[in-house]
N, C-alpha and C positions, 0 to 999 in steps of 0.2 A: 563524591559521586564518580564512578568509573567512566572513562571515555565511552565505552561501549554502551553504557546505560544512557548517556547523553545522546548518543547516536540513535538509540531506540526511541527516545523522546522526540527527537527531531523528525524521524521517519513517521512516527505516529501523527504528529502535528501537520506535516506536509501532506500526508495521505488525506487527512480530514479536510484541510483547506482546499486541496486540488479537486477533490470530488465534490465539495460544496460549490466551488466555482463552476465546475462542469454542469452540475444540476441547475444552478442559477441561469447559466447561459442557455441550456436546452429548454428548460421550462419557461424561460423568459421569451424565447422565440416561438413557442408553441402557438400562442394566440388561440384562434377558434378552430384551427385544423386539428386532425387527430395527431396524437403524439408521435406515432410512427412515421408521419410525413415531415416531421421537424428536422431541419438540417442539424446534424450532430457530429459529422466526421471532423470538421475543422476544430470544433470545441474539444473533442476527444483527443485529437492529436496535440493540440496546444497545451491542454492541461496535463497530459501524460509527459510531454516534453518539458514543460515547466516544472513538474514535480521531480523529474530526473535531475534537471539542472539545479533546482533548489536543494535537493539532497546532496549533490556533489559540493555545492558552495557551502552548505551548512557543515558537512563533514570536514571540509578543509578548514573552515573557521573554527570549529571545535578543536581540531588538532592543533591549530595555531595558538589558540587560547590556553591550551594545556599541553605544551610541548613535552613536559616530563612524562605524560601518559600516552603520547602519540604512538610510541613504538613498543609499548609494553602491553602484552596480552598474556595473562596467565591461564592456567588450565581451566579455572572456573569460568573466565570470560569466554573461552573457546567452547566449553560445554553449554553454557547458557545460550550463546549464539546459535550453536547447532540445534539445541532443543527448540528455541524460538522459531528457527527456520523450518524445522520438521512440523511443528504445530501449524504454522502459517500456510504451509504447502497444501494442507487439507482443502482449503478454499480454492486453490488453483485447480485441484482435481475436480471439486464440485462445480466450478465454473466451466471446465471443459465438458463435463457431463451435461450440464445445463445447456450449454451451447449446442452440443450434439442433439439433445432432445428437442430443443427449439427448431433446429435445422430440419430434423426428421419430421417434425410436426408442420413444417411449411411456414413457420413464423417469419415475419418481416426481418430484414437484416438489422434494423434498428434494435429490436428486442434481443437478438443474438449478440450483437456487439455490446449492448448495455449490460447484459447478464455476465458476459466475460469480463468486462471492465469492472463491474461491481465485485466480481469474485477476486480480481487482483487487488482491489482496494481492501476488501475484507481480509485477504491473506496478509497484506501489509499491516493492517490494524491488529489482527490477532497475533501475528508473529511479534510485533513490537510490544503489545500488551503483555504477552507471555514473558518476554525478556525483562520488561520493567518489573513485573510481579516477581520474577525469579531473583532479580537483584534486591528488591525491597523485602521480600518475605523469606528469602533463602532458597537455595537450590540444592537439592539432594539427588545426585545421580542414581539411577536405578541399578 
C-alpha cells in the first residue's frame, strides 16, 4: 500500500472520530435546552485542533514506519492526490454557500458554525474516500 493511500486512510479515520467526538460533546451538553443554546465553541476548537494534531502525528508515524516510501511520490500519487483534493473541495464551497445562506436568513451562529464545520468534515471524507477508491480501483487521468 502506497504511503499516500495510508495517509488518506488516516485522514478518513481522524475526520470520522473527531466529528463523532464533537457531536457527542455537543449533544451531551444539550439537555433540555434548545440545541442552538448549547455551548459548542470549545468543543469545536478542541476537536479541530485535536484532528490537526492527530493527522500530523499519524503522518509522521506512517512516514517513520515506511521510510523507503516517505520521500517517493510518483506521477500517479500526485495525480490521485490532486484529484482527491479537487473532489473534496466541492464540500468546502457548499459549506461556504450554506453558511452565507444561513447568515442571510438570520440563523443562529450555532447553525452557521456547525454547517461550515460539517462541510469541512465532509470535504475531508469525500477527498480521502476518492483517493482510496482511486488507489484501489485504479486511476485514469482524463
